[in-house]
N, C-alpha and C positions, 0 to 999 in steps of 0.2 A: 418871293424875292425876285429882284430884277436880274436878268441875264447880263452877261458881259461879253457879247460876241462882236461888238462894234470895233472899228479900227482903233489902234493905240495912238494917242496924242502925246505930245511931249510934256504937257503940264498936268501932273498928278492933281486931281481934284476939280479940274476945269471941265465939268460935265457938258456944258453948253458950247464949248469951244470958242469963247469970246476973248481968250487970253488972260482972264482974271479968275482967281479963286475967291468966291464971295458967297453971300447968303443966297443969291439966285441959284447957284449950283446945289446948295444944301436943300433948298426948297424943292428943286426938281427931283432930287434923290428921295425926299420924303413922300412926294406925290407919287413917284414911281413905286416906292415900296408899299404904299397903300392901295395901289392899283387905280389911282385917280387919273393918270395920264398914260399915254403910249410912250414906249421907248424910242420911237422914230425920231431921228435927228439928234439923239443924245449919245454921247460917247461914254458908255458905262464901263469901258475897259480902264478908265482913269478914275472911276468913282469909288473903288475899294481902297480908300486911303489908309485903313488900318491893316490891310493885307490878310484878312481872315477868310477870304474866299467868298464873302457875301457883300452885296451892296444893299445897305439898310440904314435905319435911322442913326446908328452909331457913327457911320461914315458922315452923315449930314451934321451931326453934332460936332465932330472934329473939324469939319470945314467951317462951321460957324465960329468955333473957337479960334481957328486960324485967321479968319476974316476980322475978328475983333482983336487980334494980337495977343491972345491969351496963350497961344502956342506958336512956335516959329517953324515947326516941321512936323510932318506926320510920323507916327510910330512905325 
């Protein structure tokens, strides 16, 4: 699982810090969870959108649902 030691940003779910919560953030979480990319430059402190203490594909799924308008807030 990815660590969450980066600085805290204001927008929960905005992993890449571009001011938007979208599928790009979900993709980054999935790639990180699978060990495909480095966490450098990512703000994983806002990636745990379900608050279970882990940054994983469940968080990515919730971010995708948010981006599609299927949910309006994170649990």
